[in-house]
C-alpha positions in Angstrom: -25.4 -128.3 -33.0 -25.5 -124.5 -33.2 -28.7 -122.5 -33.2 -29.2 -120.0 -36.1 -31.5 -117.1 -37.0 -31.8 -115.9 -40.6 -32.7 -112.3 -41.7 -33.8 -112.1 -45.3 -35.2 -115.6 -45.8 -37.0 -114.7 -49.0 -34.0 -113.3 -50.7 -32.1 -114.7 -53.8 -29.1 -115.8 -51.8 -31.0 -117.2 -48.7 -31.3 -120.8 -50.0 -27.5 -121.1 -50.1 -27.4 -120.1 -46.4 -30.2 -122.4 -45.5 -28.4 -125.3 -47.2 -25.2 -124.4 -45.5 -26.8 -124.4 -42.1 -28.4 -127.8 -42.8 -25.3 -129.3 -44.4 -23.1 -128.4 -41.4 -25.5 -130.2 -39.0 -27.0 -127.1 -37.4 -30.5 -125.8 -36.6 -32.5 -122.8 -37.7 -34.8 -121.6 -35.0 -36.3 -118.4 -36.5 -36.3 -116.5 -39.8 -37.4 -113.0 -40.8 -38.5 -111.4 -44.1 -41.1 -108.8 -44.9 -41.9 -110.9 -47.9 -43.6 -114.2 -47.1 -42.6 -116.3 -50.2 -40.4 -118.5 -48.1 -41.7 -122.0 -49.1 -38.0 -122.9 -49.7 -37.8 -123.3 -45.9 -39.8 -126.5 -46.1 -36.9 -128.1 -47.9 -34.5 -127.4 -45.0 -36.2 -126.2 -41.7 -40.0 -126.6 -41.8 -40.3 -126.3 -38.0 -38.5 -122.9 -37.8 -40.5 -120.0 -36.6 -41.1 -117.3 -39.3 -41.8 -113.6 -38.9 -42.6 -110.8 -41.3 -42.2 -108.0 -38.7 -38.8 -107.1 -37.3 -40.3 -106.1 -34.0 -41.8 -109.5 -33.4 -38.6 -111.2 -34.5 -36.7 -109.1 -32.0 -39.2 -110.0 -29.3 -38.9 -113.7 -30.1 -35.1 -113.6 -29.8 -35.5 -112.0 -26.4 -38.1 -114.6 -25.4 -35.8 -117.5 -26.4 -32.9 -116.0 -24.4 -35.1 -115.7 -21.3 -36.1 -119.4 -21.8 -32.5 -120.4 -21.8 -32.2 -120.9 -25.6 -29.1 -119.2 -27.1 -28.9 -118.1 -30.7 -25.3 -118.7 -31.7 -25.4 -117.2 -35.2 -27.6 -114.8 -37.3 -27.2 -115.2 -41.0 -27.9 -112.0 -42.9 -29.2 -112.1 -46.5 -30.8 -108.7 -46.8 -30.3 -105.8 -49.1 -26.8 -104.3 -48.9 -27.8 -101.0 -47.1 -29.4 -103.0 -44.3 -26.4 -105.2 -43.5 -24.9 -102.8 -41.0 -28.1 -102.6 -38.9 -28.8 -106.3 -39.0 -25.2 -107.1 -37.9 -25.7 -104.8 -35.0 -28.9 -106.7 -34.2 -27.0 -110.0 -34.1 -24.3 -108.7 -31.8 -26.7 -107.0 -29.4 -28.5 -110.4 -29.0 -25.2 -112.2 -28.2 -24.9 -113.9 -31.5 -22.1 -113.9 -34.1 -23.1 -112.6 -37.5 -22.6 -114.2 -40.9 -23.3 -111.6 -43.5 -23.4 -111.7 -47.3 -21.2 -109.4 -49.4 -20.8 -106.5 -49.4 -20.6 -106.6 -45.6 -21.3 -102.8 -45.5 -21.3 -100.0 -48.0 -18.8 -97.6 -46.4 -15.4 -98.1 -44.9 -16.3 -96.2 -41.7 -19.2 -98.7 -41.0 -16.5 -101.4 -40.6 -14.7 -99.3 -37.9 -17.9 -98.9 -36.0 -18.7 -102.6 -36.2 -15.2 -103.5 -34.9 -15.9 -101.3 -31.9 -19.2 -103.2 -31.3 -17.3 -106.5 -31.6 -15.0 -105.4 -28.8 -17.9 -104.3 -26.7 -20.0 -107.4 -27.1 -17.3 -110.1 -27.6 -19.1 -111.2 -30.7 -17.7 -111.7 -34.2 -18.8 -110.6 -37.6 -18.1 -113.0 -40.4 -18.6 -112.4 -44.1 -18.9 -114.6 -47.2 -15.8 -114.2 -49.4 -16.4 -117.4 -51.3 -14.0 -116.8 -54.2 -11.2 -117.2 -51.7 -12.3 -120.8 -51.2 -12.5 -121.7 -54.9 -9.8 -124.3 -55.8 -8.8 -122.5 -59.0 -8.5 -119.1 -57.3 -6.5 -120.7 -54.5 -4.2 -122.3 -57.0 -3.7 -118.9 -58.7 -2.8 -117.3 -55.4 -0.3 -120.0 -54.7 1.2 -119.5 -58.2 1.6 -115.8 -57.7 2.9 -116.1 -54.2 5.6 -118.6 -55.4 6.5 -116.5 -58.4 8.9 -113.5 -58.7 8.1 -110.9 -56.1 8.9 -108.0 -58.4 6.7 -109.2 -61.3 3.7 -107.1 -62.2 0.9 -109.1 -64.0 -1.5 -107.8 -66.6 -5.1 -108.8 -65.6 -8.4 -108.3 -67.4 -11.6 -108.9 -65.4 -14.9 -109.1 -67.3 -18.2 -109.9 -65.6 -21.5 -109.4 -67.3 -24.6 -110.9 -65.6 -27.7 -109.8 -67.5 -30.6 -108.5 -65.5 -34.1 -107.6 -66.7 -36.1 -104.5 -66.1 -37.1 -105.6 -62.6 -33.5 -105.0 -61.5 -33.7 -101.2 -61.8 -37.1 -101.1 -60.0 -35.7 -103.2 -57.1 -33.3 -102.0 -54.4 -30.5 -103.3 -56.5 -31.0 -100.5 -59.0 -30.8 -97.8 -56.3 -27.3 -96.6 -55.8 -28.0 -95.6 -52.2 -29.2 -99.1 -51.3 -27.0 -101.3 -53.4 -23.9 -99.2 -53.9 -24.2 -99.5 -57.6 -23.0 -102.1 -60.1 -19.4 -102.1 -59.0 -20.4 -102.8 -55.4 -23.3 -105.1 -56.0 -21.8 -107.5 -58.5 -18.1 -106.7 -58.3 -17.0 -106.5 -54.6 -16.1 -110.2 -54.3 -14.0 -110.0 -57.5 -12.1 -106.9 -56.2 -11.6 -108.8 -52.9 -10.2 -111.8 -54.8 -7.9 -109.7 -56.9 -6.4 -107.8 -54.0 -6.1 -111.0 -52.0 -3.9 -112.4 -54.7 -2.1 -109.4 -56.1 -1.9 -107.0 -53.2 -3.5 -103.8 -52.1 -4.8 -101.0 -54.4 -2.2 -98.3 -55.2 -4.2 -96.4 -57.8 -7.7 -96.5 -59.1 -9.3 -94.9 -62.2 -12.9 -95.2 -63.4 -13.4 -94.9 -67.1 -17.2 -95.7 -67.3 -19.8 -95.2 -64.5 -23.4 -95.8 -65.5 -26.5 -97.2 -63.7 -26.0 -100.6 -65.5 -22.3 -100.9 -66.1 -18.9 -99.6 -64.9 -15.3 -100.0 -66.0 -11.9 -98.9 -64.8 -8.3 -99.6 -64.0 -6.7 -100.7 -60.8 -3.0 -100.7 -60.0 -2.3 -103.3 -57.4 0.9 -104.4 -55.7 1.6 -107.0 -58.4 -1.0 -106.4 -61.1 -2.4 -103.9 -63.5 -6.1 -104.6 -63.7 -8.5 -103.5 -66.4 -12.1 -104.3 -65.2 -15.5 -104.3 -66.8 -18.8 -105.0 -64.9 -22.3 -104.9 -66.4 -25.9 -106.1 -66.0 -26.7 -105.1 -69.6 -27.4 -108.1 -71.9 -26.1 -106.1 -74.8 -22.6 -106.2 -73.3 -22.4 -110.0 -73.5 -20.1 -110.8 -76.4 -22.1 -111.8 -79.6 -20.6 -115.2 -79.8 -21.7 -116.0 -76.2 -25.2 -114.6 -76.9 -25.5 -116.9 -79.9 -25.1 -119.9 -77.5 -28.2 -118.7 -75.5 -26.1 -117.6 -72.5 -26.9 -114.4 -70.7 -23.8 -114.3 -68.5 -20.1 -113.8 -69.3 -17.3 -114.2 -66.8 -13.6 -114.0 -67.7 -10.3 -113.3 -65.9 -7.1 -113.4 -67.8 -3.6 -113.1 -66.3 -0.9 -112.1 -68.8 -3.4 -113.2 -71.6 -4.0 -116.6 -70.1 -7.6 -117.4 -69.2 -8.3 -118.4 -65.6 -11.1 -120.9 -65.9 -13.3 -120.9 -62.8 -16.8 -121.1 -64.1 -17.4 -124.4 -62.3 -17.1 -125.2 -58.6 -19.3 -122.6 -57.1 -22.1 -124.9 -55.8 -20.8 -125.7 -52.3 -18.7 -122.6 -51.5 -21.3 -121.2 -49.0 -21.2 -124.5 -47.2 -17.4 -124.4 -47.2 -17.6 -120.9 -45.9 -19.8 -122.0 -43.0 -17.4 -124.9 -42.2 -14.6 -122.4 -41.8 -16.7 -120.0 -39.7 -17.8 -122.8 -37.4 -14.2 -123.8 -36.9 -13.2 -120.2 -36.1 -11.5 -119.7 -39.4 -14.0 -117.4 -41.1 -13.3 -114.1 -42.9 -13.9 -111.1 -40.6 -14.3 -107.4 -40.8 -10.6 -106.8 -41.3 -10.6 -109.2 -44.3 -13.4 -107.3 -45.9 -12.1 -103.8 -45.3 -9.9 -103.5 -48.4 -12.6 -104.4 -50.9 -15.1 -102.1 -49.2 -12.6 -99.2 -49.5 -12.1 -100.1 -53.2 -15.7 -100.1 -54.2 -16.4 -97.0 -52.1 -13.6 -95.2 -54.0 -15.0 -96.4 -57.4 -18.5 -95.4 -56.5 -17.4 -91.8 -55.6 -15.0 -91.3 -58.4 -15.7 -89.2 -61.5 -15.4 -91.3 -64.7 -12.9 -89.9 -67.1 -14.1 -91.5 -70.3 -12.3 -93.7 -72.7 -8.8 -92.4 -72.3 -5.7 -94.3 -71.1 -5.5 -98.0 -70.6 -9.3 -98.9 -70.5 -10.9 -102.4 -70.8 -11.3 -103.7 -74.4 -15.1 -104.2 -73.9 -15.4 -100.5 -73.5 -14.8 -100.1 -77.3 -18.3 -101.5 -77.9 -20.1 -98.8 -75.8 
């Protein structure tokens, strides 16, 4: 049984991490969040210590170490811009880090963390759950076993409607979240480059506070992508069914159906990490570079090979 700490216990994604710690037979000793709406902890670890102040959480870790109790992992579920600092906290305390996507906002942050890994002997793991999805794994196998010189035409559409709260929260702040392409798109970009190869060329057609669209040329794919948190971008036929989310990936016009099978992917991620087979900083580097490039590119408007959903803007 390994001992865990959690930073960001009141966050949206935290319950998946709490469940993963529980389901893999491990123990949560301490959790931190400046917000105290963490009743969810009762369902998993009611005896865990909880802190709302970082300084007291830090002191508690030091106290545990002096008492001979080692924290093996710190799971990080905090806003994107704090990941780098909280990973450093884990490594300084002799723990490995398990961090939500995006692991950091800037490519050079990864270089610095790799240096700290070498200094401390610790390891930084990230959650790239789409790589564990059976449908995505089957697609990767299909492409890998196909013609090496074939270039596929891929359309990625992901619209996950968010209310007005989104733009008041840290998620609506470009400096804190990295913007729409980073916040909701980074794991899709990771998945696409994992399957089709590294980015050769990137164009941004649309870049707004609530949506972004562009074109990526990968080793074996031409990708038109569209990402949005605007309900109005959900196709009309989907809205009529009462749904507020639309997810679609087509490869050469064929739909890749992967809407199911997400429930246990965090637990599967934890199993891999605990077995020494987790995804590390080097695995995350490509997608972080991709979203950094997109975030800092000037949008060129609706010219060239843009995503079909852009026609509705």
